[in-house]
Residue, then its C-alpha position, 0 to 999 in steps of 0.5 A: m487370335r487363337i494362334l496368337i494366344a498359343g504362340v505367346s503361351f509357348v514363348s512364355m513357357l520357354a522364356a521362363g525356363t532358362a534351361f530350355a531357352q537357348q539351343a546352341p550358340f548364336n552364329e554371326a547373324g545372331v541366329t540359332m535353331g529353335h524348334w519345329h512345331l506340330v499342330s498334333q492330331d493327338v498331343e498325348a500320343n506324340k508327347g509319349i513318342f518324343v519323351a520315349m525317344g529321350g526328350k524332356l517334357v516341358t509344359r505350361g498351361t495348355a502348351v506342350g513341348v519336348w526339349f532335345p539338344g539342338a531344338r525344341v518340339n512344340l506339339n500344339l497351338g492351344e485351341e487351334p484345330p489340328g493340322k491336316g496332312g503329314s510332312v510328306g507332300s509338303v515343303i518340309n518332307h521330314v525332319g531328323f535326329i542323330v543318335n549314338n547307336v541306332e540299333g540300341q535306340v530302336a530296340k529301346w523305342k520299340a519296347a516303349g511303343v514308338p512307331l518305327l520303320p527300317g532304314n532305306n535298303n535295311r541300313l542299320d545306321q538309319a531308321f524312321v519314326v512316323t508319328p500317327d498323324g504323319v510326321r516323318i522323322e529320320i534317325l541317323e547315327d554318330r557313334n562319337q556323339a556325347v549325348p544319346i540323341q540330338h536334333e540333326h536336320v530339316h529336309f526340304f523338298v522342292p523342284e530341282a531348279e529351286i534348290p540352289k535358290m533355296q540354299a542361297w536364301y537360307a544362307k543369306t537370311f539366317g547367316g548359315k554356311p552353305g556346303t554339301r553333304n553326300n554331294a547334296p546341298v546343305v546350309d549349316v546353322p547352330g543346332g542343325q542342318l538345313r538340307f535340300a532335295r529334289a521333288d518332281t512337283p512343287q510341294a504344299p506349303t507347311r501352314g495348316r499341316v501337322l508340321d506347321h512351321i519351324g522356328f529360329d531363335v534370334k539374339d536381337l529380333q528387332t534388328f534382325v527384322k529390320k535387316i530382312e525387311a531391307e532385303g525384301i522379306r515381308l513379315d506375316e504379322p507384326y513384331r510383338r513383345v510377349p506381355g510378361g513373357g520376356a520374349a518377342i516373336t514374329y513369322i515369315t514365309d519363305p518363297w517356297g511355302t515354309r512358315v518360319e517363326l522368329v523368336q527372341l527369348g530372355m528379354 
């Protein structure tokens, strides 16, 4: 019940603030990237990190979130106990933002107390933020982008044999465009990219970890639910309208253990 109440609180908050509702235009399947959701060990510390990185704080009641172009970052689940376990070791190994100048942003963030690690092999166009409760965030660079920071990707780690299956599942389910980036498989959805990499062993499901789930905004959730149920996907809980919130939500779990929230805003 606590998760239900918290989910309603967040969706009500977002539905009420149209400036924060839609991240990017819907694709042909009526889907766009929505959010990723941390069940933070320390909401205040994580709020400070994401705001210092350039996000815009949005709150309503006990619900705390930070908005970036491309995705929202929700930071708590009301009274639900904090998640256990960082992102490394789970199906979602890390998430990513892209900035217009890594060195410049890193210098600014360090001064604000954001916990940072250097890029792989000391790359100057890459850095990592690791939250105090273990969520790993890759920072990459595109000097041509118009905004200082925006959401860029979610990176899944699964056994090698599962990678093509996972890529195909996300492309089919969410109408994403399969392709490659640096010779690695990806699926593009509005507002972000889903990336897939090899893990030596199966990784832990996301539910109950600090990065508990990701979410997609859906243009017509009832129609979308009928479509995925016809494809054999089971809902984790029934579709429901948010009382007085102008929104609807439900959840599914992918075959590899990623919890996914489906949200329709602005109803």
